N, C-alpha and C positions, 0 to 999 in steps of 0.2 A: 695829588688828589686821587689818582688811580690806585696808588699803593694803599692809601688810607681806606679807600672803598673796599679793596680786596681783603685787607687785613680785617676790616669790620665784618665782611661776609664770612670769612673763615672763623673768626671768633664767635660770631652768631651761630654758625653751624655747630661748633664745638659745644657752645652753651646749650643749644637745643638738644644735642645728643646726651649730654650729662643730665639735663632735666628729664628727658624722655626715659632714660635708664632708671632714674630714681622713681618715676611715677609708675611705669609699667613693668619694670623688672622685678626680680626677686627681692626679698627683704634686705639682703646684704647689699643690694645696689643703692640703697638709700644714701650711702656714704658718697656716691657720685653726685647726688642731688645737692649735697652740702656744698660742693665746689662748683656748682653751676654758674655762679657769678664770677668765678676766677678768670675765665677768658675775656669777659667784658672789662674787668679791671686791668688785665694785661694790655689789651688794646688801647684803653684810655690813657694809661700811664706811659706805655711804650711808644705810642704814636700820637694820638690826640684824643680829646673828648669827642671829636666828630667820629673817629673810628669806633669809640665805645658806643655812641648813640646808634650808629649803623648796625653794630652787633646786637644791640637791644631790639631794634626793629626786625632784623633778620631772624633772630631767635624767636621772637613773638610770632612772626608770619609762618615760620617753619612749624612751630608747635600748633598753631591754629590749623594748618593744612593737614597735620597728622592726627591730632587728638581733639581739635576743636577750640573755639574761642573761649569756652568756659574754663579751660585750663590756661590758655595762652595769655589772656588779659590779666588774671591774678598773678601769673608768673612775672609779667612785665612790671606790675605795680609793686610786688613784694621782693623780687630778686633783681630783675634787670635794671630798673631805674635807680634803686639804691646803690647798686654796684657802680653804675655810671656816675652818680653824683659823688661818691667817694673818690673815684678816679679823677673827676673834674677838679675837686678841691685839692687833691694831691699835687696837681700841676699849677695851682693858682698862685700867682706871685705878683708883687708890685715893687717898683723902685723905692729904695729907702735912702733918704738924705743922710749925710751930705754927699756921699760918693755915688749915689744912685745904684748901689748894689741891690740885687733882687732879694726881697724878703718873702720867703715862701710861706704858704699857709702852715700854721703851727701844727706840730704832731699832736699836741694835746687837743687841739680843735678837731683833728681827724678822729681821735679816740671818742670824744664826746659825740660827734656826728654818727659814728658807728653805733653808739648806744641809742641815740635818738631814733635812728632809722629802724633799729630792731624793735624798739617800743612801738613806733608808728605802724610797722607791719602787723604786729599783734592787734593793735587797736583797730586797724583797717579791717581785720578779719572778724572782729567781734560782732558787728551787725549781721553777718551771715549766720550767726548762731542764735542771736536773740538781742533785743533792745533793752532788756532788763536783766537783773542779776539772776532771777529764778530761771528765765528761759535760757540764758547762757549756760548756767550750771546743768540744767536738764539736758540740753543738747550735747554738751561735752561729755556728760556722764553716759548718755545713751550711745554716743559714738565710741567711747572707750570700751564699754561693755560689749558692744557688737564686735569690735576688733578682737578683744580677748577671747570671746566665744569662737570666732572664726579661726583664730590661731590655735586654740586648744581643742577644736572640734566638738564643743559643747552645744547641744541644741538649745534653741531659745526657750523651750518649755521645761528645761532641766535646771536644777540648782547649779550654780557656778562653783566649781571646786578648783582651787589653785594650790599646788604643793607648797607647804611652808607658810601659808596664809590662813589664819584662823577665821577671818571675817572678810571675804573677798569684796562684798558690797561696800563695806566701810572703806576699804582700800581704794575702790573706784571713786567713792565720794571724795576722798582726800585728793586723789590725782586730778579729778575734775576741778576742784577748787584751786589747786596749784598750777594747773596747766598753762594759763596765760603767763604766769611769772616764770615758769621753767622755760617756756618757749622764748620769752623775751631775753632771758639770760643766755640761752643757747644761741639765739640769733646774734647777740652782741659779740660773743666769743667767735662765732663763725665769720662775722664781718671783719673782725680784727685779724683773724688768721688769714683770710683771703687777701686782705689788704697788704699784710706783711709779705705773704708769698708772692703776690703779684709784683710788688716793688723789688723783692729780692731777685725774682726771675728776670725782670727788666734790667736790673743792675748788672746781673751776670752777662746779659747780652749787650751790655754797654750802651743801652738806649735810655737810661735814667737821666733825665735832664737836671733834676734838682740834686744837690749834694746829699749823700746819705746822712741823716741827722744823728745826733747823739741822743738815742732814745731815752736813756735814763734822765735826760735833762728836760723832758717834757713838763709842761705846766698847763693848768686849765685857766681859762678866763674866769674872773669872779662870778660872772653870770651863771656859769655851770654849777657853782656851789649853791647859788640862790635857787636855781631850778631844782637841784637835788633836794634842798631843804623843803621846798614847796611840795614836791612829790612825796617825800617821806611823810609830811603832815597830812596830805590828802589821802594817803593810803589807808588812814584810819577812818575815813568817811564811809558810811554805809552805801550799799547798792553798787550800781555799775560805775559810778564816779570813783569810788574807792578802788575798784578793780583797775580802772584806767590809770589812776594815779599810782597805784601799786606796781603796775606794769612798767611805767617809766622809772619809778623808784628802784626797781630791780635792775634795770639796765644801767642806771647811774651808780648803783653799788658795784657792778662789774667794772665800770669805767674808773671809779675811785680806787678799786682794788688794783687796777693796772697802774694808776698813779702811785699807789702805795708801794708797788714793786719797784717802780722807778726810783722812789725815795730810798728804798733799801739798797738798790744797786749803786746809787750815788754815794750814800753815806758809808757804805762798806768798802769803798775803794781804799786801798792801802792797808787793809786789815789782814793779818796773817790768817790763812785758812779761809779766805773769802769764798773760794769755790765750793768748799764743803758746806759753808753756811748757806749759800744760795741754793745749793742742791737740796739741802734739808728743807728749806723753805718751800721750794717748788714741790718736793715730795709730799710735804704736809698739805699743800693745796690740793693735790691730786687725791690723797687718801682721806683727808678730813675736810669736807666741803665747807664747814663753818669757818675755817680759817680765812676764807675770802672776806668775811666781815672784818677780821682783824686788819687785813691788808687795806680794806676800804677805809677803816678808821685812821690808819696811818696816812692815807692819801688825803682825807679830809683835814687832818691835823696839819699836814704840810701846806694845804691851801689857806688855812687860817693863820698858822703861826710861822710859816716859812721854815720848816725844820731843816731843809738843806742849806738855806742861807745861814742859819745859826751854827750848824756844824762847820760850814766853811769858815765862818768868822773865828770859831774856836781853834780851828786848825791853821788859821792864817793863810788859807788858800783863796784864790779868786772865786767869787760867787759863780754858780752855774748859770750860763746864758740860757735864756728861755728858748725852747725848741717847739 
């Protein structure tokens, strides 16, 4: 218990420093804030969820002492607790009959939770900007314009001019409209990167208690696809409800895209030039953002039609065990 407590304190201190650097440091330091949840995940996965919870409390108290509760509490709600929950689920297991081997929480479930938590963080922040669509848009637009003016040194009473942008006000309007969805997508990716990094670091240190899973074998529970369909439909609703539904729909698109990549990894096994094919796919995802939609469609198709099972049947290979 003493070791768990000390590890939690150390992880909390590291988390607080990363968050503090991102909040009060130069613009380039924002990359440190992105990884603020990583020490909590490492403590949770490498030692126990108690170490992770101690890290959350320590980081929150540290931030409160340095920059105040108005930053510390939102940090705990949007970064600390989600990281702890992902770490807790990673080590969740139950005996599986008939030989009572441990059945670990599925990787696909972790991906879905990473998406849900990212969406919940954005929805949690919405009331701080406005309870209706108009107030939300106005607050986001005003904040973006003030930030751009501060970065470009443009006074508030002067027309905003941006190099290469013919209509800066229209661009700000578009960014304000897309901000919740971009934030949710970015949050999902960060959750997944931090979770993978934490597990990999703990694995290298030989403290990973669960076997390293076959990541391309991940599958989603059918409820995940039902939720995705509901959020896709709700995204077309007017007002703040459509924004909330669209936020979760965006995170589920990212989750389904990850599942789609798992399908590609599995079905491409044994194909000549597999490395080149996968490299081209990932390059396309980085260069052409819309290709994420294609990967998401593949993931949805696998959930409905079991593409990997059909390919395995045609090849005469054993079906992929769910991870």
